[in-house]
N, CA, C and O atoms as a GROMACS GRO file, in nm:
protein
  640
    1MET      N    1  10.541  11.514  11.563
    1MET     CA    2  10.657  11.434  11.597
    1MET      C    3  10.760  11.448  11.485
    1MET      O    4  10.726  11.441  11.368
    2ILE      N    5  10.885  11.466  11.522
    2ILE     CA    6  10.992  11.482  11.425
    2ILE      C    7  11.081  11.358  11.429
    2ILE      O    8  11.123  11.314  11.536
    3ASP      N    9  11.110  11.303  11.313
    3ASP     CA   10  11.199  11.187  11.298
    3ASP      C   11  11.318  11.234  11.215
    3ASP      O   12  11.314  11.225  11.092
    4PRO      N   13  11.426  11.284  11.281
    4PRO     CA   14  11.537  11.344  11.206
    4PRO      C   15  11.603  11.249  11.107
    4PRO      O   16  11.659  11.295  11.007
    5GLU      N   17  11.599  11.120  11.131
    5GLU     CA   18  11.661  11.025  11.039
    5GLU      C   19  11.562  10.973  10.936
    5GLU      O   20  11.599  10.893  10.850
    6GLU      N   21  11.437  11.017  10.943
    6GLU     CA   22  11.333  10.974  10.850
    6GLU      C   23  11.323  10.822  10.840
    6GLU      O   24  11.314  10.767  10.730
    7THR      N   25  11.326  10.757  10.954
    7THR     CA   26  11.320  10.611  10.961
    7THR      C   27  11.178  10.563  10.988
    7THR      O   28  11.143  10.450  10.952
    8LEU      N   29  11.097  10.646  11.051
    8LEU     CA   30  10.959  10.608  11.082
    8LEU      C   31  10.881  10.586  10.952
    8LEU      O   32  10.886  10.670  10.862
    9ARG      N   33  10.812  10.475  10.944
    9ARG     CA   34  10.728  10.445  10.829
    9ARG      C   35  10.583  10.439  10.875
    9ARG      O   36  10.552  10.372  10.974
   10PHE      N   37  10.496  10.508  10.804
   10PHE     CA   38  10.354  10.518  10.835
   10PHE      C   39  10.281  10.484  10.707
   10PHE      O   40  10.287  10.559  10.610
   11THR      N   41  10.212  10.371  10.705
   11THR     CA   42  10.143  10.327  10.585
   11THR      C   43   9.996  10.304  10.615
   11THR      O   44   9.962  10.228  10.705
   12VAL      N   45   9.908  10.370  10.540
   12VAL     CA   46   9.765  10.341  10.549
   12VAL      C   47   9.740  10.228  10.450
   12VAL      O   48   9.769  10.240  10.330
   13GLY      N   49   9.686  10.119  10.501
   13GLY     CA   50   9.667  10.001  10.417
   13GLY      C   51   9.522   9.976  10.387
   13GLY      O   52   9.459  10.052  10.315
   14ARG      N   53   9.469   9.870  10.441
   14ARG     CA   54   9.332   9.827  10.414
   14ARG      C   55   9.234   9.940  10.445
   14ARG      O   56   9.237   9.998  10.553
   15ILE      N   57   9.147   9.970  10.349
   15ILE     CA   58   9.043  10.070  10.369
   15ILE      C   59   8.910  10.007  10.331
   15ILE      O   60   8.894   9.951  10.222
   16SER      N   61   8.815  10.016  10.422
   16SER     CA   62   8.682   9.962  10.398
   16SER      C   63   8.581  10.074  10.421
   16SER      O   64   8.579  10.136  10.528
   17VAL      N   65   8.498  10.100  10.322
   17VAL     CA   66   8.399  10.208  10.329
   17VAL      C   67   8.260  10.147  10.317
   17VAL      O   68   8.235  10.064  10.229
   18HIS      N   69   8.169  10.189  10.406
   18HIS     CA   70   8.033  10.138  10.402
   18HIS      C   71   7.936  10.254  10.390
   18HIS      O   72   7.943  10.345  10.473
   19PRO      N   73   7.849  10.258  10.297
   19PRO     CA   74   7.803  10.150  10.212
   19PRO      C   75   7.884  10.132  10.083
   19PRO      O   76   7.850  10.045  10.002
   20ASN      N   77   7.987  10.208  10.061
   20ASN     CA   78   8.073  10.192   9.944
   20ASN      C   79   7.997  10.213   9.813
   20ASN      O   80   8.015  10.140   9.716
   21ALA      N   81   7.912  10.313   9.815
   21ALA     CA   82   7.836  10.349   9.695
   21ALA      C   83   7.885  10.485   9.645
   21ALA      O   84   7.921  10.571   9.726
   22PRO      N   85   7.888  10.506   9.514
   22PRO     CA   86   7.945  10.629   9.460
   22PRO      C   87   7.867  10.756   9.494
   22PRO      O   88   7.923  10.866   9.488
   23ASN      N   89   7.740  10.743   9.529
   23ASN     CA   90   7.660  10.863   9.555
   23ASN      C   91   7.607  10.870   9.698
   23ASN      O   92   7.506  10.935   9.724
   24SER      N   93   7.676  10.802   9.791
   24SER     CA   94   7.634  10.800   9.931
   24SER      C   95   7.747  10.846  10.022
   24SER      O   96   7.864  10.817   9.998
   25VAL      N   97   7.708  10.919  10.125
   25VAL     CA   98   7.805  10.956  10.228
   25VAL      C   99   7.826  10.833  10.315
   25VAL      O  100   7.730  10.772  10.363
   26ALA      N  101   7.949  10.797  10.334
   26ALA     CA  102   7.980  10.677  10.413
   26ALA      C  103   7.935  10.694  10.557
   26ALA      O  104   7.951  10.801  10.616
   27ASP      N  105   7.879  10.588  10.614
   27ASP     CA  106   7.845  10.592  10.756
   27ASP      C  107   7.948  10.517  10.840
   27ASP      O  108   7.946  10.523  10.963
   28LYS      N  109   8.039  10.448  10.773
   28LYS     CA  110   8.145  10.378  10.846
   28LYS      C  111   8.266  10.362  10.754
   28LYS      O  112   8.254  10.317  10.640
   29VAL      N  113   8.382  10.400  10.805
   29VAL     CA  114   8.508  10.382  10.734
   29VAL      C  115   8.607  10.317  10.829
   29VAL      O  116   8.626  10.363  10.942
   30THR      N  117   8.668  10.211  10.784
   30THR     CA  118   8.769  10.142  10.864
   30THR      C  119   8.897  10.138  10.782
   30THR      O  120   8.894  10.109  10.663
   31PHE      N  121   9.011  10.168  10.847
   31PHE     CA  122   9.139  10.157  10.776
   31PHE      C  123   9.247  10.118  10.874
   31PHE      O  124   9.234  10.133  10.995
   32SER      N  125   9.355  10.068  10.818
   32SER     CA  126   9.468  10.026  10.901
   32SER      C  127   9.584  10.124  10.884
   32SER      O  128   9.602  10.185  10.778
   33ILE      N  129   9.661  10.136  10.990
   33ILE     CA  130   9.786  10.213  10.986
   33ILE      C  131   9.896  10.120  11.032
   33ILE      O  132   9.888  10.061  11.140
   34ASP      N  133   9.999  10.107  10.952
   34ASP     CA  134  10.115  10.025  10.984
   34ASP      C  135  10.229  10.120  11.020
   34ASP      O  136  10.274  10.198  10.935
   35LEU      N  137  10.275  10.116  11.144
   35LEU     CA  138  10.387  10.198  11.189
   35LEU      C  139  10.510  10.110  11.203
   35LEU      O  140  10.503  10.000  11.257
   36ARG      N  141  10.624  10.161  11.153
   36ARG     CA  142  10.749  10.086  11.164
   36ARG      C  143  10.863  10.179  11.202
   36ARG      O  144  10.877  10.288  11.147
   37HIS      N  145  10.943  10.134  11.296
   37HIS     CA  146  11.064  10.205  11.338
   37HIS      C  147  11.144  10.109  11.424
   37HIS      O  148  11.084  10.028  11.495
   38PRO      N  149  11.277  10.114  11.422
   38PRO     CA  150  11.356  10.019  11.501
   38PRO      C  151  11.352  10.046  11.652
   38PRO      O  152  11.395   9.961  11.730
   39ASP      N  153  11.302  10.162  11.694
   39ASP     CA  154  11.299  10.196  11.836
   39ASP      C  155  11.156  10.191  11.888
   39ASP      O  156  11.068  10.261  11.838
   40GLU      N  157  11.133  10.109  11.990
   40GLU     CA  158  10.998  10.091  12.044
   40GLU      C  159  10.942  10.221  12.102
   40GLU      O  160  10.822  10.247  12.088
   41LYS      N  161  11.026  10.302  12.165
   41LYS     CA  162  10.980  10.429  12.222
   41LYS      C  163  10.928  10.521  12.113
   41LYS      O  164  10.825  10.587  12.131
   42THR      N  165  10.996  10.526  12.000
   42THR     CA  166  10.952  10.609  11.888
   42THR      C  167  10.818  10.558  11.834
   42THR      O  168  10.732  10.638  11.799
   43LEU      N  169  10.801  10.426  11.827
   43LEU     CA  170  10.673  10.371  11.784
   43LEU      C  171  10.561  10.410  11.878
   43LEU      O  172  10.452  10.448  11.834
   44ASP      N  173  10.587  10.402  12.008
   44ASP     CA  174  10.486  10.441  12.107
   44ASP      C  175  10.450  10.589  12.094
   44ASP      O  176  10.333  10.626  12.102
   45GLU      N  177  10.552  10.674  12.074
   45GLU     CA  178  10.527  10.817  12.059
   45GLU      C  179  10.444  10.845  11.933
   45GLU      O  180  10.353  10.928  11.937
   46ALA      N  181  10.473  10.777  11.825
   46ALA     CA  182  10.396  10.796  11.701
   46ALA      C  183  10.252  10.750  11.719
   46ALA      O  184  10.159  10.816  11.673
   47SER      N  185  10.234  10.638  11.786
   47SER     CA  186  10.101  10.586  11.813
   47SER      C  187  10.022  10.684  11.900
   47SER      O  188   9.904  10.709  11.875
   48ASP      N  189  10.088  10.738  12.002
   48ASP     CA  190  10.023  10.838  12.089
   48ASP      C  191   9.984  10.963  12.010
   48ASP      O  192   9.878  11.020  12.032
   49ARG      N  193  10.071  11.004  11.918
   49ARG     CA  194  10.043  11.123  11.837
   49ARG      C  195   9.922  11.100  11.747
   49ARG      O  196   9.839  11.189  11.729
   50ILE      N  197   9.912  10.981  11.690
   50ILE     CA  198   9.795  10.948  11.607
   50ILE      C  199   9.669  10.958  11.692
   50ILE      O  200   9.569  11.014  11.648
   51ALA      N  201   9.672  10.903  11.813
   51ALA     CA  202   9.557  10.910  11.903
   51ALA      C  203   9.519  11.055  11.934
   51ALA      O  204   9.401  11.088  11.940
   52GLN      N  205   9.619  11.141  11.953
   52GLN     CA  206   9.592  11.283  11.979
   52GLN      C  207   9.521  11.349  11.860
   52GLN      O  208   9.426  11.424  11.877
   53VAL      N  209   9.568  11.319  11.740
   53VAL     CA  210   9.507  11.376  11.620
   53VAL      C  211   9.363  11.327  11.606
   53VAL      O  212   9.274  11.405  11.572
   54VAL      N  213   9.341  11.199  11.632
   54VAL     CA  214   9.207  11.142  11.622
   54VAL      C  215   9.115  11.208  11.725
   54VAL      O  216   9.001  11.242  11.693
   55GLU      N  217   9.163  11.226  11.846
   55GLU     CA  218   9.082  11.291  11.949
   55GLU      C  219   9.047  11.434  11.908
   55GLU      O  220   8.935  11.479  11.932
   56ALA      N  221   9.140  11.505  11.847
   56ALA     CA  222   9.115  11.642  11.803
   56ALA      C  223   9.008  11.644  11.693
   56ALA      O  224   8.923  11.733  11.692
   57VAL      N  225   9.012  11.548  11.603
   57VAL     CA  226   8.911  11.539  11.497
   57VAL      C  227   8.774  11.510  11.559
   57VAL      O  228   8.673  11.570  11.522
   58GLU      N  229   8.772  11.417  11.653
   58GLU     CA  230   8.645  11.380  11.716
   58GLU      C  231   8.585  11.500  11.789
   58GLU      O  232   8.464  11.522  11.782
   59LEU      N  233   8.667  11.578  11.859
   59LEU     CA  234   8.619  11.698  11.928
   59LEU      C  235   8.570  11.803  11.829
   59LEU      O  236   8.467  11.867  11.851
   60ALA      N  237   8.642  11.821  11.721
   60ALA     CA  238   8.605  11.920  11.620
   60ALA      C  239   8.473  11.884  11.553
   60ALA      O  240   8.399  11.973  11.510
   61GLU      N  241   8.443  11.756  11.544
   61GLU     CA  242   8.318  11.711  11.482
   61GLU      C  243   8.203  11.708  11.581
   61GLU      O  244   8.094  11.661  11.547
   62HIS      N  245   8.224  11.758  11.702
   62HIS     CA  246   8.120  11.764  11.806
   62HIS      C  247   8.057  11.627  11.830
   62HIS      O  248   7.937  11.615  11.852
   63LYS      N  249   8.139  11.530  11.827
   63LYS     CA  250   8.098  11.392  11.856
   63LYS      C  251   7.997  11.336  11.756
   63LYS      O  252   7.936  11.232  11.782
   64SER      N  253   7.979  11.403  11.642
   64SER     CA  254   7.890  11.348  11.539
   64SER      C  255   7.956  11.230  11.469
   64SER      O  256   7.893  11.156  11.392
   65CYS      N  257   8.081  11.215  11.497
   65CYS     CA  258   8.160  11.110  11.434
   65CYS      C  259   8.228  11.032  11.546
   65CYS      O  260   8.308  11.087  11.622
   66LYS      N  261   8.196  10.904  11.558
   66LYS     CA  262   8.258  10.820  11.660
   66LYS      C  263   8.386  10.760  11.604
   66LYS      O  264   8.384  10.696  11.498
   67ILE      N  265   8.495  10.779  11.674
   67ILE     CA  266   8.623  10.727  11.628
   67ILE      C  267   8.676  10.629  11.732
   67ILE      O  268   8.674  10.656  11.852
   68GLU      N  269   8.723  10.517  11.684
   68GLU     CA  270   8.777  10.413  11.772
   68GLU      C  271   8.911  10.367  11.717
   68GLU      O  272   8.926  10.344  11.597
   69ILE      N  273   9.009  10.354  11.805
   69ILE     CA  274   9.141  10.305  11.766
   69ILE      C  275   9.162  10.170  11.834
   69ILE      O  276   9.141  10.156  11.954
   70LYS      N  277   9.206  10.071  11.756
   70LYS     CA  278   9.236   9.939  11.810
   70LYS      C  279   9.375   9.897  11.764
   70LYS      O  280   9.409   9.911  11.647
   71ASP      N  281   9.454   9.847  11.855
   71ASP     CA  282   9.580   9.782  11.818
   71ASP      C  283   9.544   9.639  11.780
   71ASP      O  284   9.494   9.564  11.864
   72VAL      N  285   9.569   9.601  11.657
   72VAL     CA  286   9.537   9.465  11.616
   72VAL      C  287   9.661   9.377  11.610
   72VAL      O  288   9.651   9.254  11.617
   73ALA      N  289   9.777   9.438  11.599
   73ALA     CA  290   9.902   9.361  11.599
   73ALA      C  291  10.013   9.456  11.640
   73ALA      O  292  10.043   9.552  11.570
   74ARG      N  293  10.074   9.427  11.753
   74ARG     CA  294  10.185   9.510  11.800
   74ARG      C  295  10.294   9.418  11.851
   74ARG      O  296  10.273   9.336  11.941
   75ARG      N  297  10.410   9.432  11.792
   75ARG     CA  298  10.527   9.356  11.837
   75ARG      C  299  10.642   9.453  11.852
   75ARG      O  300  10.655   9.547  11.774
   76PRO      N  301  10.726   9.430  11.951
   76PRO     CA  302  10.842   9.518  11.965
   76PRO      C  303  10.939   9.496  11.849
   76PRO      O  304  10.943   9.388  11.791
   77PRO      N  305  11.017   9.600  11.814
   77PRO     CA  306  11.117   9.582  11.708
   77PRO      C  307  11.210   9.465  11.741
   77PRO      O  308  11.239   9.438  11.858
   78CYS      N  309  11.254   9.398  11.638
   78CYS     CA  310  11.338   9.279  11.652
   78CYS      C  311  11.481   9.312  11.610
   78CYS      O  312  11.504   9.374  11.507
   79GLN      N  313  11.576   9.271  11.690
   79GLN     CA  314  11.717   9.285  11.655
   79GLN      C  315  11.767   9.148  11.609
   79GLN      O  316  11.755   9.050  11.682
   80PHE      N  317  11.822   9.143  11.489
   80PHE     CA  318  11.871   9.016  11.438
   80PHE      C  319  12.006   8.980  11.498
   80PHE      O  320  12.077   9.066  11.551
   81HIS      N  321  12.040   8.855  11.489
   81HIS     CA  322  12.160   8.799  11.550
   81HIS      C  323  12.286   8.859  11.485
   81HIS      O  324  12.303   8.853  11.363
   82THR      N  325  12.372   8.916  11.567
   82THR     CA  326  12.490   8.987  11.518
   82THR      C  327  12.579   8.899  11.432
   82THR      O  328  12.623   8.941  11.325
   83ARG      N  329  12.606   8.778  11.476
   83ARG     CA  330  12.696   8.690  11.399
   83ARG      C  331  12.638   8.660  11.261
   83ARG      O  332  12.711   8.652  11.162
   84LEU      N  333  12.507   8.642  11.254
   84LEU     CA  334  12.444   8.614  11.125
   84LEU      C  335  12.449   8.736  11.033
   84LEU      O  336  12.480   8.722  10.914
   85THR      N  337  12.419   8.852  11.086
   85THR     CA  338  12.423   8.972  11.000
   85THR      C  339  12.566   9.003  10.957
   85THR      O  340  12.589   9.048  10.845
   86GLU      N  341  12.663   8.978  11.047
   86GLU     CA  342  12.804   8.998  11.009
   86GLU      C  343  12.843   8.900  10.899
   86GLU      O  344  12.914   8.936  10.806
   87SER      N  345  12.798   8.775  10.910
   87SER     CA  346  12.830   8.674  10.810
   87SER      C  347  12.772   8.713  10.673
   87SER      O  348  12.838   8.694  10.570
   88LEU      N  349  12.651   8.767  10.672
   88LEU     CA  350  12.592   8.813  10.545
   88LEU      C  351  12.672   8.930  10.487
   88LEU      O  352  12.697   8.934  10.366
   89SER      N  353  12.713   9.022  10.572
   89SER     CA  354  12.793   9.136  10.526
   89SER      C  355  12.927   9.090  10.470
   89SER      O  356  12.971   9.136  10.365
   90GLU      N  357  12.993   8.997  10.541
   90GLU     CA  358  13.121   8.943  10.494
   90GLU      C  359  13.104   8.872  10.359
   90GLU      O  360  13.190   8.881  10.272
   91ALA      N  361  12.993   8.801  10.343
   91ALA     CA  362  12.967   8.728  10.218
   91ALA      C  363  12.952   8.827  10.101
   91ALA      O  364  13.006   8.802   9.993
   92THR      N  365  12.880   8.937  10.122
   92THR     CA  366  12.864   9.033  10.012
   92THR      C  367  12.997   9.096   9.975
   92THR      O  368  13.024   9.121   9.857
   93LYS      N  369  13.081   9.122  10.075
   93LYS     CA  370  13.214   9.179  10.046
   93LYS      C  371  13.298   9.080   9.968
   93LYS      O  372  13.362   9.116   9.869
   94ALA      N  373  13.299   8.954  10.012
   94ALA     CA  374  13.379   8.851   9.945
   94ALA      C  375  13.331   8.828   9.801
   94ALA      O  376  13.411   8.796   9.713
   95LEU      N  377  13.202   8.846   9.777
   95LEU     CA  378  13.146   8.824   9.644
   95LEU      C  379  13.139   8.953   9.561
   95LEU      O  380  13.090   8.952   9.448
   96SER      N  381  13.188   9.063   9.619
   96SER     CA  382  13.181   9.196   9.554
   96SER      C  383  13.038   9.234   9.514
   96SER      O  384  13.014   9.288   9.406
   97ILE      N  385  12.945   9.205   9.604
   97ILE     CA  386  12.804   9.241   9.583
   97ILE      C  387  12.775   9.364   9.668
   97ILE      O  388  12.791   9.359   9.790
   98PRO      N  389  12.734   9.474   9.607
   98PRO     CA  390  12.702   9.593   9.687
   98PRO      C  391  12.590   9.562   9.786
   98PRO      O  392  12.493   9.493   9.752
   99SER      N  393  12.603   9.613   9.908
   99SER     CA  394  12.500   9.586  10.008
   99SER      C  395  12.495   9.698  10.110
   99SER      O  396  12.586   9.780  10.120
  100LYS      N  397  12.386   9.699  10.186
  100LYS     CA  398  12.375   9.789  10.300
  100LYS      C  399  12.279   9.726  10.399
  100LYS      O  400  12.197   9.642  10.364
  101SER      N  401  12.290   9.768  10.522
  101SER     CA  402  12.203   9.720  10.628
  101SER      C  403  12.072   9.798  10.622
  101SER      O  404  12.073   9.920  10.604
  102LEU      N  405  11.960   9.729  10.638
  102LEU     CA  406  11.829   9.792  10.631
  102LEU      C  407  11.746   9.763  10.754
  102LEU      O  408  11.764   9.661  10.820
  103MET      N  409  11.655   9.854  10.784
  103MET     CA  410  11.553   9.832  10.885
  103MET      C  411  11.429   9.785  10.811
  103MET      O  412  11.390   9.847  10.712
  104SER      N  413  11.366   9.678  10.857
  104SER     CA  414  11.246   9.631  10.790
  104SER      C  415  11.122   9.667  10.872
  104SER      O  416  11.044   9.754  10.830
  105GLY      N  417  11.104   9.604  10.984
  105GLY     CA  418  10.986   9.632  11.064
  105GLY      C  419  10.864   9.551  11.026
  105GLY      O  420  10.766   9.549  11.099
  106ALA      N  421  10.869   9.486  10.912
  106ALA     CA  422  10.754   9.406  10.869
  106ALA      C  423  10.742   9.281  10.956
  106ALA      O  424  10.840   9.237  11.017
  107PHE      N  425  10.623   9.225  10.961
  107PHE     CA  426  10.601   9.103  11.039
  107PHE      C  427  10.640   8.981  10.956
  107PHE      O  428  10.556   8.897  10.923
  108HIS      N  429  10.768   8.972  10.923
  108HIS     CA  430  10.819   8.856  10.849
  108HIS      C  431  10.828   8.737  10.944
  108HIS      O  432  10.830   8.753  11.066
  109ASP      N  433  10.834   8.617  10.886
  109ASP     CA  434  10.852   8.497  10.967
  109ASP      C  435  10.976   8.510  11.054
  109ASP      O  436  10.980   8.462  11.168
  110ALA      N  437  11.079   8.576  11.001
  110ALA     CA  438  11.204   8.590  11.074
  110ALA      C  439  11.184   8.662  11.208
  110ALA      O  440  11.257   8.634  11.303
  111GLN      N  441  11.090   8.753  11.216
  111GLN     CA  442  11.065   8.823  11.341
  111GLN      C  443  11.013   8.727  11.448
  111GLN      O  444  11.052   8.735  11.564
  112ALA      N  445  10.928   8.636  11.408
  112ALA     CA  446  10.876   8.538  11.503
  112ALA      C  447  10.985   8.438  11.542
  112ALA      O  448  10.997   8.400  11.658
  113ILE      N  449  11.063   8.396  11.446
  113ILE     CA  450  11.169   8.299  11.472
  113ILE      C  451  11.279   8.358  11.561
  113ILE      O  452  11.339   8.287  11.641
  114ALA      N  453  11.304   8.488  11.547
  114ALA     CA  454  11.412   8.553  11.622
  114ALA      C  455  11.395   8.541  11.773
  114ALA      O  456  11.493   8.550  11.847
  115SER      N  457  11.273   8.520  11.820
  115SER     CA  458  11.251   8.507  11.964
  115SER      C  459  11.293   8.369  12.016
  115SER      O  460  11.305   8.348  12.137
  116VAL      N  461  11.316   8.273  11.923
  116VAL     CA  462  11.354   8.139  11.967
  116VAL      C  463  11.482   8.086  11.903
  116VAL      O  464  11.537   7.986  11.948
  117ALA      N  465  11.532   8.154  11.799
  117ALA     CA  466  11.652   8.105  11.730
  117ALA      C  467  11.724   8.222  11.664
  117ALA      O  468  11.661   8.322  11.627
  118PRO      N  469  11.857   8.211  11.647
  118PRO     CA  470  11.930   8.317  11.577
  118PRO      C  471  11.873   8.337  11.437
  118PRO      O  472  11.846   8.241  11.365
  119THR      N  473  11.855   8.463  11.398
  119THR     CA  474  11.787   8.494  11.273
  119THR      C  475  11.848   8.618  11.208
  119THR      O  476  11.898   8.707  11.276
  120ALA      N  477  11.842   8.622  11.076
  120ALA     CA  478  11.878   8.740  10.996
  120ALA      C  479  11.800   8.730  10.867
  120ALA      O  480  11.736   8.628  10.839
  121MET      N  481  11.805   8.835  10.787
  121MET     CA  482  11.732   8.835  10.660
  121MET      C  483  11.820   8.889  10.548
  121MET      O  484  11.911   8.970  10.570
  122VAL      N  485  11.791   8.843  10.427
  122VAL     CA  486  11.855   8.895  10.306
  122VAL      C  487  11.744   8.960  10.223
  122VAL      O  488  11.644   8.897  10.190
  123PHE      N  489  11.764   9.086  10.189
  123PHE     CA  490  11.672   9.156  10.100
  123PHE      C  491  11.743   9.179   9.967
  123PHE      O  492  11.865   9.197   9.964
  124VAL      N  493  11.668   9.178   9.860
  124VAL     CA  494  11.723   9.212   9.729
  124VAL      C  495  11.653   9.339   9.681
  124VAL      O  496  11.538   9.364   9.718
  125PRO      N  497  11.722   9.419   9.600
  125PRO     CA  498  11.660   9.543   9.552
  125PRO      C  499  11.537   9.516   9.465
  125PRO      O  500  11.533   9.420   9.389
  126CYS      N  501  11.440   9.602   9.480
  126CYS     CA  502  11.321   9.597   9.394
  126CYS      C  503  11.318   9.723   9.309
  126CYS      O  504  11.362   9.830   9.352
  127ARG      N  505  11.267   9.710   9.189
  127ARG     CA  506  11.258   9.824   9.097
  127ARG      C  507  11.185   9.939   9.166
  127ARG      O  508  11.077   9.922   9.223
  128LEU      N  509  11.246  10.057   9.159
  128LEU     CA  510  11.195  10.180   9.218
  128LEU      C  511  11.177  10.172   9.369
  128LEU      O  512  11.110  10.257   9.429
  129GLY      N  513  11.237  10.071   9.432
  129GLY     CA  514  11.227  10.056   9.577
  129GLY      C  515  11.090  10.010   9.625
  129GLY      O  516  11.061  10.017   9.744
  130ILE      N  517  11.008   9.963   9.534
  130ILE     CA  518  10.871   9.923   9.568
  130ILE      C  519  10.867   9.776   9.605
  130ILE      O  520  10.906   9.690   9.526
  131SER      N  521  10.820   9.748   9.726
  131SER     CA  522  10.800   9.610   9.769
  131SER      C  523  10.667   9.599   9.843
  131SER      O  524  10.607   9.701   9.877
  132HIS      N  525  10.623   9.477   9.868
  132HIS     CA  526  10.494   9.454   9.933
  132HIS      C  527  10.384   9.530   9.859
  132HIS      O  528  10.300   9.597   9.920
  133ASN      N  529  10.385   9.518   9.728
  133ASN     CA  530  10.297   9.595   9.643
  133ASN      C  531  10.284   9.518   9.511
  133ASN      O  532  10.380   9.454   9.469
  134PRO      N  533  10.170   9.524   9.444
  134PRO     CA  534  10.157   9.453   9.316
  134PRO      C  535  10.262   9.494   9.212
  134PRO      O  536  10.292   9.416   9.121
  135ALA      N  537  10.318   9.614   9.226
  135ALA     CA  538  10.419   9.659   9.129
  135ALA      C  539  10.560   9.610   9.165
  135ALA      O  540  10.656   9.645   9.097
  136GLU      N  541  10.572   9.530   9.270
  136GLU     CA  542  10.704   9.480   9.310
  136GLU      C  543  10.766   9.397   9.198
  136GLU      O  544  10.701   9.311   9.138
  137TYR      N  545  10.895   9.425   9.171
  137TYR     CA  546  10.968   9.349   9.070
  137TYR      C  547  11.116   9.348   9.110
  137TYR      O  548  11.175   9.452   9.136
  138ALA      N  549  11.174   9.230   9.112
  138ALA     CA  550  11.317   9.215   9.138
  138ALA      C  551  11.382   9.152   9.015
  138ALA      O  552  11.333   9.052   8.963
  139ASP      N  553  11.491   9.210   8.971
  139ASP     CA  554  11.564   9.159   8.855
  139ASP      C  555  11.625   9.023   8.889
  139ASP      O  556  11.668   9.000   9.002
  140GLN      N  557  11.629   8.934   8.791
  140GLN     CA  558  11.682   8.799   8.812
  140GLN      C  559  11.826   8.804   8.864
  140GLN      O  560  11.864   8.721   8.946
  141SER      N  561  11.906   8.898   8.816
  141SER     CA  562  12.046   8.906   8.861
  141SER      C  563  12.053   8.945   9.010
  141SER      O  564  12.143   8.899   9.081
  142ASP      N  565  11.961   9.028   9.056
  142ASP     CA  566  11.958   9.063   9.199
  142ASP      C  567  11.913   8.945   9.284
  142ASP      O  568  11.964   8.923   9.394
  143LEU      N  569  11.817   8.869   9.232
  143LEU     CA  570  11.773   8.749   9.304
  143LEU      C  571  11.888   8.648   9.314
  143LEU      O  572  11.908   8.585   9.418
  144PHE      N  573  11.962   8.634   9.206
  144PHE     CA  574  12.077   8.544   9.204
  144PHE      C  575  12.183   8.590   9.305
  144PHE      O  576  12.240   8.508   9.377
  145ALA      N  577  12.210   8.722   9.309
  145ALA     CA  578  12.308   8.777   9.405
  145ALA      C  579  12.262   8.752   9.549
  145ALA      O  580  12.345   8.720   9.635
  146GLY      N  581  12.133   8.765   9.575
  146GLY     CA  582  12.081   8.737   9.709
  146GLY      C  583  12.098   8.591   9.747
  146GLY      O  584  12.136   8.560   9.859
  147ALA      N  585  12.071   8.501   9.652
  147ALA     CA  586  12.087   8.358   9.677
  147ALA      C  587  12.234   8.322   9.699
  147ALA      O  588  12.266   8.241   9.786
  148LYS      N  589  12.325   8.383   9.619
  148LYS     CA  590  12.468   8.358   9.638
  148LYS      C  591  12.514   8.407   9.776
  148LYS      O  592  12.592   8.341   9.843
  149THR      N  593  12.464   8.522   9.816
  149THR     CA  594  12.499   8.577   9.947
  149THR      C  595  12.455   8.482  10.058
  149THR      O  596  12.532   8.451  10.149
  150LEU      N  597  12.332   8.436  10.049
  150LEU     CA  598  12.279   8.344  10.150
  150LEU      C  599  12.360   8.214  10.153
  150LEU      O  600  12.393   8.163  10.260
  151ALA      N  601  12.391   8.161  10.036
  151ALA     CA  602  12.468   8.036  10.029
  151ALA      C  603  12.609   8.055  10.088
  151ALA      O  604  12.656   7.971  10.164
  152ALA      N  605  12.675   8.165  10.053
  152ALA     CA  606  12.812   8.190  10.102
  152ALA      C  607  12.812   8.211  10.253
  152ALA      O  608  12.898   8.159  10.324
  153ALA      N  609  12.716   8.286  10.303
  153ALA     CA  610  12.708   8.310  10.448
  153ALA      C  611  12.678   8.180  10.522
  153ALA      O  612  12.738   8.151  10.625
  154SER      N  613  12.586   8.102  10.470
  154SER     CA  614  12.552   7.974  10.532
  154SER      C  615  12.673   7.882  10.536
  154SER      O  616  12.699   7.817  10.637
  155TYR      N  617  12.746   7.875  10.425
  155TYR     CA  618  12.865   7.790  10.418
  155TYR      C  619  12.969   7.835  10.522
  155TYR      O  620  13.028   7.752  10.591
  156SER      N  621  12.991   7.966  10.533
  156SER     CA  622  13.092   8.015  10.628
  156SER      C  623  13.052   7.985  10.772
  156SER      O  624  13.138   7.958  10.855
  157LEU      N  625  12.924   7.989  10.801
  157LEU     CA  626  12.878   7.957  10.937
  157LEU      C  627  12.891   7.809  10.968
  157LEU      O  628  12.926   7.771  11.080
  158VAL      N  629  12.865   7.724  10.868
  158VAL     CA  630  12.874   7.580  10.888
  158VAL      C  631  13.018   7.535  10.904
  158VAL      O  632  13.048   7.451  10.988
  159LYS      N  633  13.108   7.592  10.823
  159LYS     CA  634  13.248   7.549  10.830
  159LYS      C  635  13.318   7.608  10.951
  159LYS      O  636  13.426   7.561  10.990
  160GLY      N  637  13.258   7.710  11.012
  160GLY     CA  638  13.310   7.766  11.136
  160GLY      C  639  13.417   7.861  11.111
  160GLY      O  640  13.472   7.918  11.205
   0.00000   0.00000   0.00000
């Protein structure tokens, strides 16, 4: 599968190996794959491609290896409320804070709330672009800029 905009995110997360001994061949390995993309069709295509690769591995191993795929959490991509995202963008411009629109895809609280109420998110830069990781670090000045942006956008929405 080709993603010309390189927006698809594929992350192998939790890995569990049994018996998890240094001198034993594992008899069971479980791992998670987190797929993210703003287009649901692209997510489905990527998921289908993973299944094809898994089936090819299972066939190549002559069924000596049983492979099972389970969807444990699947939600369609969420589009945030236009007026809220515009208000955040206007706030960064008014405050001369550099900004850009980002695709997240993570299962943030905002994704759940978006189905029942207008929602948007503010992200702040993390050192080396690393987030959702023990090495995540955001500079205090970036956190302050994010808080100012949120406050300014909220104020503009309240005052109308």
